[in-house]
C-alpha positions, 0 to 999 in steps of 0.5 A, spaced: 636 360 394 634 367 390 639 372 392 633 377 394 631 372 399 636 372 405 638 365 408 638 364 415 640 358 419 637 356 426 641 350 427 644 353 433 638 356 436 638 356 443 633 360 448 638 361 453 644 363 449 644 370 449 649 372 444 647 367 439 640 369 439 642 376 438 646 374 432 640 370 429 636 376 431 640 381 427 640 377 421 632 376 421 632 384 423 636 385 416 632 381 412 625 383 414 627 390 414 630 390 407 626 385 403 620 383 408 622 375 406 627 370 409 629 363 408 630 359 414 634 352 415 633 348 421 627 351 423 626 345 428 620 340 425 621 333 425 624 329 420 620 327 415 613 330 417 613 335 411 614 329 406 608 326 409 604 332 409 605 333 402 603 326 401 596 327 404 595 334 401 596 330 394 592 325 396 586 330 398 587 334 392 587 328 387 581 326 390 574 326 387 570 333 387 564 330 391 569 328 397 572 335 396 566 339 396 564 335 403 569 339 406 567 346 403 569 352 406 563 356 409 565 363 411 570 368 412 569 368 419 570 361 420 576 360 415 576 353 415 575 348 409 576 346 402 576 352 396 576 350 389 579 353 383 577 360 382 574 361 388 578 366 391 581 373 389 587 375 393 588 381 388 581 383 388 582 387 382 584 381 378 581 375 375 580 369 381 586 365 383 588 358 379 589 354 385 585 350 390 586 350 398 584 347 404 584 352 410 585 350 417 584 355 423 585 354 430 585 347 430 588 346 437 583 350 440 577 349 436 577 344 431 570 343 427 566 337 429 561 337 424 564 332 419 568 336 414 575 333 416 576 329 410 578 323 414 580 322 421 587 320 419 587 327 415 585 331 421 590 327 426 596 329 421 594 336 420 593 337 427 600 334 429 603 339 423 599 345 425 602 344 432 609 343 430 609 349 425 606 353 431 612 351 436 616 354 430 612 360 430 614 361 437 621 360 436 621 366 431 617 370 435 622 370 441 627 372 436 623 378 434 622 380 441 630 380 441 630 384 435 625 389 437 627 390 444 621 387 447 620 384 453 620 376 453 614 373 451 611 380 448 608 377 441 607 370 444 602 373 449 598 375 443 598 369 439 594 363 442 592 360 435 585 363 435 587 366 428 593 362 426 591 358 420 594 352 416 593 352 409 594 347 403 595 349 396 595 346 390 596 350 383 594 345 378 597 344 371 593 349 366 593 350 359 595 357 356 588 358 353 585 357 360 588 363 363 585 369 363 589 376 362 592 378 368 590 371 372 595 368 376 596 362 381 595 367 387 594 374 385 599 379 388 597 381 395 601 382 402 599 377 408 595 380 413 598 378 420 605 377 424 608 372 419 607 367 414 611 360 414 611 357 407 613 350 405 615 348 398 616 342 395 621 343 389 616 347 384 617 354 383 612 360 382 613 364 388 615 371 386 616 377 391 616 385 389 622 389 391 622 396 393 624 398 386 617 395 384 621 389 380 618 382 381 623 376 383 622 369 383 624 365 389 627 358 389 622 353 391 628 349 396 624 344 400 629 344 405 628 352 407 622 355 410 620 361 406 618 366 411 615 373 410 612 379 415 605 381 414 601 387 415 600 387 422 608 386 423 609 392 419 604 396 423 607 394 430 614 396 427 612 402 424 614 400 417 621 398 419 619 391 417 616 390 410 609 387 408 612 385 401 607 384 396 608 377 393 604 373 388 604 366 384 605 365 377 600 360 374 602 353 372 602 353 365 604 346 362 605 339 365 607 341 372 603 342 378 605 346 384 604 344 392 605 348 397 603 349 405 602 356 408 602 357 416 599 364 417 601 366 424 596 372 426 594 375 432 588 374 436 582 378 434 582 382 441 589 385 440 590 392 439 596 393 434 600 399 435 607 402 433 612 399 438 616 404 442 623 401 440 620 403 433 618 410 434 621 417 436 621 424 436 624 424 428 620 417 427 612 418 429 607 413 428 606 412 421 600 407 421 593 408 426 592 403 431 588 397 429 584 391 431 587 385 429 581 381 428 578 387 424 584 387 420 584 380 418 576 379 417 577 385 412 582 382 408 579 375 408 572 378 406 575 382 400 579 376 397 572 373 397 568 379 395 563 375 390 561 369 396 562 372 403 562 379 403 557 382 408 
C-alpha cells in the first residue's frame, strides 16, 4: 500500500471490547485527520463475495450496448442505472470522464421495480453485496463515534440507506489519441457524504492529493478497502477530517480498470453541523450548517450539468 495511505487492520474489531475499539478509533482518527484516506484490512465481508461481484460487473460492462442502455440512468434525483463513457464530469471544469458506471441507490429500501435491473441474478447479487457493505459501514460509524466522542449510534441514526449508493465502475483501455487534454478516467473531486468504501481488483489509477498539493498514486491492493472522508464528514468534524481531492488516471494502453464504490451518505433530512467535540472557544465552526439532501443533490447535479441540471 502506498505510504501516504495508512493501513488499519479491523481483524480484532469487537463492539464490546472498549480498549481495542479505542485503539482502532485512534488509528482511524490519525488517518482521516492527516490524509483523509485509509486502507482497511479484514473489514468483515464474506470470503469470495468480492470476486463474484467483480465477475458480474465484468459481464455487464462487457455486454452489448442495447442491454446496458435498457438500464440507463434517468436523473440525478433517482441516482440509479447505467451511464456510458463521457456521461459524467466529476470535475465539471474538465472534459467528461473516461469511464462507464452502474449506480444503485437505496436498494434495500426502495429498489427500482421498472425492469431496469440487468437480470434477477444481477439484482440479487448486488443487493446482497450492498447489505454486506452497509454492515461494514455501520462498523466504521461505530468507530467514528468513539473517535469523535459521540454518543453510541450517533452516525447510524442518520444513515438508513436513503442516499447510500453502490456503484460499479469500469475504466476501459483507451488509445492516447482518444484522450482530450486534461481528460481523466475520473476527474479530480471530493466525495460528497460521510465515507466512501472503494474496492479495487489489482489495477491502479487512483491518486490522492496531499495537503501540499502533490498527487500520490494509491496501491490497488485487492485485499484492502480504501476508505475516505467525504464533504459532510468534514463539516461534522469542523475540518478535523479532510475531504481529500482524488482522481483516476485514464487507462491508456491495453489494461482496463474495475472498481466498486460504496458511497455512505446521510439521509436527506439530516442537518449537518460541527460536532461539539470538534469546536471550542479557539476553534469556532468553520462551515455553515447544511442539509445533507441539498448538498448531495447539488454535487450530483453538477457532475451531470449537461444532462440533468435543473
